[in-house]
N, C-alpha and C positions, 0 to 999 in steps of 0.2 A: 699465426698469431706471432705479434710481437711479444717477446717475452720482458720480462721486468729489467734485465741488464740491457738490452738493447733501449727501451726506453727511458732508462737513467742515462745512458750514453747520449741519446738523440737531445735530453734535457741539459745536459751539461758540456757537450762538446759542440764546435763548430761545423755544422754539415756543410758539404759542397754538393752542389746540384750540376749534372751534365745532361745536355740535350743534344741534339743535333740538328743541324739546317738540312733543309730539303735536297741540297748537294752532297751531304753528309759530313760535313765540317764539323768536328766538335766544339761543344761551348761549355765553358764550366765558370762556376762562380758561388762565393759562399752565400747562403742563404740564413741570416741570422734569426728571421723569424720562423723557420721551419721547426716543426712539432709533430707530437704524436696527435691523430684525430681519431683513432680507433684503433682496435686490435689489429687491423689489417690496411689501416690507412696512414698516411701523414698528410699535413698542411702546412703551406707557406704563403704569404702575403707576395703579392707581385704587385711591386710599387713602381717600378721604373719604365716598364711598357718597353724593354729593350728586346735582345735577341732570344733570351728564354720564352718570353711571350710569344715572339715570332714562330719559334720553333714548336711550341706546343700548338699552336693555331695550326700549322702544317702537318700536325700528326705526330711529331716527335715523342718516343717514350721517354721516360726520365730516369736517371740513375743517381741515387744519394749516396754519397760516401760519408761516414763518420766515424773517426779514429781518436781513440784516447792514447796519444803518445806514450805518457807514462805507463799505463798499462800493457802498452804493445797489445792493443787489441782494437777489434773494429768490425764495422759491417757495411756492407754493400747491398742497397735496396733497389730493385728493379720494378717500374710499374708504370701506369698508364695515367697521365694527368687528365684532370677536367677543370674547367675554369668555370668560376660562380662570381657572377655580379650581383646576386640577390640571394635570399634563402638563408637558411642556418649556416653554412658554411662561409657565406659572406659576412654575415653578422657575428660570427666567430674571429674572422680576420680584423674586422673592424675594431671589437672589443679589445683583441691583442693588440692592435696598434694604439688605440686611445690609452690603454693600460700603461703603455710603456713612452708614451709622449712622441709615437712615431706619427708619419704623416699616413692618412687613410689610403687603403691599398685600392689599386684599379680593379684587382679580382682576387679572389682566394684561388688557389691552386689545390685541388685535392688529388693526391698520388694513391691511387688502389695498387696496394702492393702485389706483384705478380711472384716474385722470387726473392729470397734473402740469401746472400754469401757471407762467409766469414772473410775478414781481413787480418785475423790473428796469424802471425807468422808461425811457420812451422809444417810438419806435415799434413795438416788439415787446411793450409792458405789456401783460399780461393774455392773451397767446397761450398757446395749449396747446404744453407741450413735448411731451409723449407722451402716448399712451392705452395701456393694458395689456389 
C-alpha cells in the first residue's frame, strides 16, 4: 500500500521513470504527469511515443524514483506497466491532460507496484519498504 507520505511526495516532487530496452540499455526520463492511481498503482500519460513506450511494448518493467532533496527522503517503486488507449485509465489520462492544458496522450500507462524501496540516506537506505 502506498502511504500518505509516499503519495504526498509523488504529488509534489518530479518523478523519474526508468525502463530498459530489449538489449538491456537503461532509459530514464522525468514524467511530470506521473501520479497515484490507487493504493497499489501509479499512472502517467505517454505523450511522446518514444523509447519508454517501445520498452513497455517489449516487456520492460518500470522503476520510478521520487526524491525530496530538501527532506533527504525518497522512494523507488518497481512495477509492471500496462498500456491503455481506452477505458477508465485512459479517460483519467485525457482529463489530467485537459485540466492542465497538455496535449492528449497516446496512452495511459498504469504501473502496478510490485515492490517499494526507501531512498532515505542512512542505515536503511535501499531497504525494501513493502512488497505487493
